[in-house]
C-alpha positions as CSV (number, residue, x, y, z in Angstrom):
1,M,-3.9,5.2,4.3
2,I,-0.9,4.0,2.4
3,F,0.3,0.4,2.6
4,R,3.9,0.2,3.5
5,P,5.6,-3.2,2.9
6,C,8.0,-4.9,5.3
7,I,11.6,-3.6,5.0
8,S,13.1,-6.3,7.2
9,K,13.7,-3.9,10.1
10,C,10.8,-5.2,12.3
11,T,10.3,-4.1,15.8
12,D,7.7,-5.3,18.3
13,E,7.8,-2.3,20.8
14,G,4.8,-0.1,21.1
15,T,1.8,-0.4,18.9
16,H,3.5,0.0,15.5
17,C,6.5,-1.5,13.8
18,E,9.2,1.1,13.5
19,G,10.4,-0.5,10.3
20,C,7.3,-0.3,8.1
21,G,5.1,1.8,10.3
22,R,2.2,-0.6,10.3
23,S,0.3,-1.6,13.4
24,H,1.4,-5.0,14.9
25,E,-2.2,-6.1,14.4
26,E,-2.1,-5.3,10.7
27,V,1.3,-7.0,10.3
28,A,-0.1,-10.2,12.0
29,E,-3.3,-10.2,9.9
30,T,-1.3,-9.7,6.7
31,S,1.0,-12.5,7.7
32,Q,-2.0,-14.8,8.4
33,M,-3.4,-14.1,4.9
34,V,-0.1,-14.8,3.2
35,M,0.3,-18.1,5.1
36,Q,-3.3,-19.1,4.1
37,L,-2.3,-18.7,0.5
38,V,1.0,-20.5,1.0
39,N,-0.8,-23.4,2.7
40,Y,-3.4,-23.5,-0.1
41,A,-0.7,-23.8,-2.8
42,C,1.2,-26.4,-0.8
43,D,-2.0,-28.4,-0.1
44,K,-2.8,-28.4,-3.9
45,G,0.8,-29.4,-4.7
46,Y,1.2,-26.6,-7.2
47,E,4.6,-27.0,-8.9
48,N,4.3,-23.5,-10.6
49,I,4.3,-21.5,-7.4
50,E,5.5,-18.3,-9.2
51,E,2.6,-18.4,-11.5
52,F,0.2,-19.0,-8.6
53,A,1.6,-16.0,-6.7
54,H,1.5,-13.8,-9.7
55,S,-2.1,-14.8,-10.5
56,M,-3.2,-14.2,-6.9
57,G,-1.7,-10.7,-7.1
58,K,-3.4,-9.9,-10.4
59,S,-6.7,-11.2,-9.1
60,I,-6.5,-9.0,-5.9
61,L,-5.6,-6.0,-7.9
62,Y,-8.5,-6.6,-10.4
63,K,-11.0,-7.0,-7.6
64,L,-9.8,-3.8,-5.8
65,Q,-10.0,-1.8,-9.1
66,N,-13.4,-3.3,-10.0
67,P,-15.5,-3.8,-6.9
68,S,-18.8,-5.5,-7.4
């Protein structure tokens, strides 16, 4: 399966978004994960949010490429 990011042409008809092709369930779950990270950064009061976001992306990629 190939991940398809949001292209800002969201639809809520049927089982899949016609914009990105992902299931509505997948879109909702992804949105929840992103909001958890956003809330975490806000709760910690990070001022360098770009660095936080970049670091999280690098960590995710590393763990996907190096499963333990």
